[in-house]
C-alpha positions, 0 to 999 in steps of 0.5 A: 812828597815834601815831608819824607819822614816824621822828622824830616823837612825838605830844605829849600834854599832862598837865593837872593841878592846877586851881582846885578843892579837889581840886588836891592829889589831882590832883597825886598822880594826875598823878605816877602818870601820869608814873611809868607813861607810855609814853615810847617811844610819845609825848612827855609835856608837863606842864601845871600849872593853878595856883590863880592861873588861869594854865596853866604848862608844866613840865619836871618835876613838882617845878616846881609849887613854883617856878613862874616867870611865863616858864613861863606858857602862854596858851590860844591857844598850846596848839595849837602845844605839843601835840595831845592833852590827858590830863586829871587835873584832878579837881573843879570847873573841871577835871571839870565841863566848863569845861576841856573847853570851853576845849580844844574852843575850841582844837580840841584832842582830850582824854581823858574825857567831853565838856562836857555829860556832864562838867557833868551828872555833876559836878552831882549834883542834875541827875544824880539827876533824870536818872536818876530820870526813867529809873527807875534806883533811887537812895537817897531825897534832898532838894535845897536851893538856897540861891540860889533858895530863900527861907527859907520854902522852905528850912525846908519842905525841911528839915521834909520831910527830918525827916519822910520820912528817917531818921537817919543822913543825908548832907549833901553839896554838889551840885558837889564830889568826893573826899568834900569838904564831906560830913557824916554827920548822926546827930542832927537838931541837927547838920543846920544845921552840916552844911548850912553846911559843904556851902555852903562848896563849893556853893550846891546841897546834897543831903540823902540817906538813909543806908543801913544796912549799906551796901556801897560798890561801884564799877565802871570803864567804859572806851570810846566806842562799845564799852565795857569794864566791869570786875568790881565792886570794893568799898571795905571801910571802915576807919571808918563814913564814907569821908571825904577823909582816909580816901580819901587820907591815912589809907588804912584802907579796903581795896579788894576786887576783885572784890567778894563778890557773887552772879552776879545782883548782878554782872550787874545792877551791870555792866548798870546801870553801862553804862546810866548811862554811856550815859544821861549821854553819857559817853565815854573812861572813868568810874567808876560808884559804887553803894550795895548792901544786902542787898536793893537796888542803888542808883546813887550817882554817876558820876565822870568823872575818877576818881583815879589815885593809888596807892590809887585804885579805877579803875586797880586795877579795870582792871588786875584786868581785864588792863590794865597801868598803862602800857597803860591810860594808852595806851588813855585817850589813844587814846580821846581825842576 
C-alpha cells in the first residue's frame, strides 16, 4: 500500500540533473513530473544532482539556480529522507547503472531498469553485440575503441568501413543519448572530424550504415513480469537528421501515433520490442527504438530512462494506450524495485 496510515504519505524522491550532457533535458523532464504528480497519493521530494557531484534537496524547481551548501544531501542520509526514487536522470552516470548502484547500496527502491540492464543498454557497442548473438537484425556497424585500438587497428577499421558501408554513415559515441555527439557523414573526407566529435563524449565510437528512406519507429514498454507494449509511434522528421536541437529546441519533428504500418509490421515490431526488453533484463519502463525501410525492421537501441518532456515520445505513446500522465507516473512508482 502507498498510504500506510491516515496521516502518512510515502515519500518519493524525484532525481534529476546529473553529470551528463543531458542534464538540461533531465530538468525539463522533471518539471513535467512535478506538474503532473499525484500529490494526494504521495509526497514528492526534489533531489537535484548538480555537476559538482553533490545531491541537493530542494523545496521547488527554481532552486536549481540558487543552490546553497546547506541543501546538500549526503548519500548516507537518503534512507531517512525518502523510501523510493523516481529517476529522470538521462545520460551517463544517471542512466548507466551508476546512480542505480548508489541507490541499491542504500537499500532504496527505484524506478526503471537495474544496474546491469542500465549499463548494458547505455553502452551501444555491448548492446549491439548481445542482440547480434540473439539473431536480431540491426544495421551494419563497426566499432572503434580509442583506448584499446592502436593506430594500425583504427586505420584497419576505418578502411573496412569505407569498403563495406555505403554513404551516408552515422558516427556516434557508444555511451551517450539524445543524439549528442552524433554526425551524419555524407563524404568520407568528413569521417575523421565526426570521429573527433564523438570522441569528446566517449572513447568507444560506432560507425553505422545509414538506411535509405528510413522511418524511425519507437515503442513504449512498461512493466516488470507482465509487460504493456504500446502501439508503435513514428517520428516524422522535420530535417534529414534528428539531432539534439531538433529533439529539444526546434521541434520540427512530428509524432505520429500510431505509426502508419501494416498489421504484420506492427505485430513484428511489438514482439521484437518485448523480446529485446527481456533479453536486456529491463524492468519498470523503457523505450525501444527501430529503423524501418520498405523491406526490413532493424532494432536500433533501448532507452532505459526515456525523456518525459512535452515532446517526448514515451509518455505520448502510453497516453495513447489509455494512461493519463498522472496515472503513468503512479505506475512507474508502483513498479519500482
